[in-house]
N, C-alpha and C positions, 0 to 999 in steps of 0.2 A: 561825773562832775565833782570837782573838789576845789577847795581853796588852795591855790598854788602860789608859792613865793619863788622867784628866780633871781639869782644874782648873776651879773654878767650878761644881762639881756641886750646890751648894746653891741655885743660881739657877734661873730659869725654864727657859732653854734647856739649861743643864748637867744639870739633874735629868732632863729628858726624854731627853737623850742617854745618860745613865747607864742608864736603863731600857731604851732601845733596844739598847744594847750587851749588857746582861745577857740580853735576849730572844734575841739572836743567838748567845749562848753564849760571849761573851768573858769573859776573866778581868779584872775591872775593879778598878783602884785609883783613889782620888780623893784630891786634896789640897784641903783647906779652910783658909781663914784661921782663925787662932786663935779669933776671936769669931763666926764664921759660924754661923747656925742650920742645924740638920739637919732642920728641919720637912718640907721637900719630899721628902726621901729617907729619912725615919724608918722607913718600912715595908720598905725594901730595904737598910738599913744593915748588916744581918747578912750580906748577900750580896756586899759589897764590902770591900776593904781600905781603911779610912778613916784618913787621917793628917792631923793639923793642924799646919800650919807656915806661916811667912812665907817665900815663895819667894826673897826677897832674903837670907835666911839661908843663905849658900852651903854651909856645913858640914853643916847639917841636911838641906838639899835633896839634896846629893850622897850623903849616907848613905842617904837613903830611895830614891833612884833606883837605887843599887847593889843594893838589896833587891828593888825592884819590877820592874826590868829591862823597862820597857815597850817594845813593838814599835811601837805607835801612840800618840801624844800628842795630845790635844785640849785646846788652851788656850782656854777659854771664859770664864774669870774676867776681869771688867773692871768698873770703876765707870762708870755711865752718866750721872750727873748731877753737874754742878759749877755752883755758884752764881757768877754773874759778879761779880767783886770789883773795886772801883776801884784797889786796890793790885796787881792782877794775880795775886793769890795763887792764883786758880783755875788759872792756867797751870802754876805749880809743882806744885800738887796733882795735876793731870792727868798730869804726867810721873811723879811719884812713884807714883801709883796704877796707871797703865796702861802706861807705857813701861819703867820700871825693872824691874818684875816679868818682863816679856817678855824683856828682855835677860838677867836673872839666870837665867831658865829655859833659855834657849838656851845660855848659857855652861855651865851644869851638864850639860845633855844632850850637848853637844859633847865634854865632857871624860870622859864615861862610858867605862868599859872596853867596855861593850856598848851603844852608842847605839841609839836607835830607828831604824826605817826611814822613819817618816813623822811629820811635825809639822803639824797642822792648827790654824789659829788663826781665830777669828771676828772679822771686821771689821764694818763697818756702812755702810749706804747713805748715812749722814750724812757720810762722808768726802768725797763728791763736792761737797756744798755747792751753790754757785750755778753749776751747770753746765747745759748744754742737756740735755734729756731725750729719749729714755731714756738713762740713764747707761751708758756703756761703759767697760770696764776700762782703755782706753788714754787716757782723757781726763786733762787737767791739772786736778787737784782744787782746789777752793777752799772748804775747810771753814769753817763759820760760828761755831764754838764750841770750847771747850777739850776737851770730850769727843771731838768729831769730829777735831780736830787731833791729839790724843794717839793715837787709833787709826790715823790716817793716818801719823803718824810711825812707829808700829809696823809698819805695812805696808811702808813704805820701808826701815826697818831690816832687816826680814826678807828682803826681796828683795835688798838690798845684801849681806847676810851669806851668802846661799845658796851661793856658790862655796866658802865656808870651812866649811860645815857638812857633817857626815858622814851627812846624812839629807836627804830631800826635804821641802820646806816650802811651804805654800800658805796664803794668806789667803782666807777665804770672806767676801765682803762681803754681809751679809744684808740683805734688804728688811725691812720692818716686820713682825716676827714676833708672832703672837698665838696664843691657844689656852687650854685649861683650865689653871688654876693660875697665870696671869700676875698680877702685882701690879696692884692697883687704882689705882696711880699712872699707869697707862696708860689711854687713852681707852676702848678696847673693853671691857675687864673692868669698869671703873668704871661705864660706861653701862649695861651689862647688870645689874649689881647694883642700880643706882638704878631702872631700869625695872621689874625684878622686885619691888622693894620699894615701887613706887608713888611714887617720888620724881622730882622734876623734873630734867631734864638740859639744860644750856646748851651750845649749839654755837656757838662764836665764828667759825669759818672754814668754813662749810658747803661752799664751792666748791673748797677744797683737794682735791687728789687724792693717794691713797696706794696704793702697791704693798704689799698685805697678804698674807703667806704664813703658812700654818698650821705650827705647830711640828713636826708629824710630817713634813712635807715637808722642813723644815730638817734634822732629824736624819738623814733618809734621805740627803740630799745630803752632809752632813758625813761620814757613814760611807763613802759612795762615794768621797769625796775622800781619806779615810784609807787606802783600799785602792789608790788610783791617783792620787797627787798629781802625779806627773810628767806625766800625761796632761792635766791641767787647766791647768797653768802656775802662775806665782807668785801671781796674783790672779785670782779668779773671782767673778762675781756669782751670788747665789742669790736668785731672786725669781720672781714669776709673769709679769711683763711686762704686767700689767693695772693700771689705776689708777682705781678707782671714786672718786667724790667722797665726802667725809665725810657729806654729806647723804644720799646713796644708801645708805651703810652704816647710818646711823642709822635710816632708814626700814625697812630690812631687820630691824634689831634690834627695832623697834616691833612688827612682825608676829610675830617669833619669840618674843617675851616676852608677847604678848597684852596689850601696854600701851596705855593711852589715848594717842592721837596728840597730845593737848594737853600731855602731860608733856615733850615735847621742844620747846625754844625755839630756833629758828634765828635767830641775829643776822644783820644785814646785813653782807655782806663789806666791810670797810673798806680792804683792800689787794688788790693783784693776787693771784689764786689761785696757790698754790705746789703744784707737782707733784713727787712723789717716786716715781720709777719706774726700775727697772733693765732693761737688756737682759740676758736670760738665754741669749742665743744661744751664747756660748762654752761654757758647761757642757753645753748640749744637744748641740752639735756634737761636742765632744770626749769626753764621757762618756755621752751618751745620757740624761741626767737632765732631767726637767721636772716642775714642780709638778703633783700629781695631785688635790689636794683643792680643789674649787671653793669660792669664798667663801661661798656659801649653806650648803653642807654644813659647812664649818669653823665658821661662826658658830652653826649649829644645834648642833653638838657642844659648843661653848663655853657656850651658854646652858643646855643640858641639864646640864652639869657644875655650873654655878652654881646651878641649881635644887636639885641633889642635895647640894651641899656648902656653898654660901655662905648661901642663904636660910634653911635650918634653923638655922644658927648665929646668924643675925640674930634670928630669932624667939626663940631661947633667951636671948639677951642682953636682949631687950626685956622678957622675962618675969622676968628676975632682979632 
């Protein structure tokens, strides 16, 4: 049991992490942006100390940290999508949204009278960009977009600042995380909803390969890192080490949703297949962690959740 602070608790991974910490018996505080929805944590909001603030507001942040006195901080909040702009505004936006809040949070925590013992931040497989696979933590990254570049900048800032911080800090580079409750702006939840609703699904790059990890495995890894960050090192991959093709994933979803095979249209691959897969050897060797939920089981759980939560709502909307 520990005093835990989580940023980004209203998001997909953050809300699951919040639940996992509560289940473990932790005393949980969460920081949400002023306009963030609490929909994902509405049923557990009474069990956490919820505070809304912009973490770049140094005075408000330091005041709250003095009250919360967290022992473990999980920084999960980040903006994941930036539209490419001819004027390069997406670059400035990614720094403002992802880099500045990280630095502000680190500064406030370092200045606390009672700083935390651990700081765990979520990074992304996208930081590696155009690198040989499987991605390993020591590779020279080549990110391909503003989101990836901004999270990579945060990774390097955190590693650079470590000698000056009064707590251990680690970046967990997550593979492509999926599971119940994920936004339908991502392929797997969108495809599941469409197949269950009898709608057609278009797959543009069926030969691409993806390292897909269930959100429950991610939360287990994050909590383990929170307990032992010095054992993992400054940067650690969190993934399965497997990379099924998108076509293989979609065929599994067709079976799990009992959908007509003709609902899925596989386009001809017009470019070389892209593989996104991490090596999870470091976290396995140093902390003994490895993903436990097989893809078949994880997808089955996600489909079951969609049947029980998404499809009834769609039926209600259609009748309204």
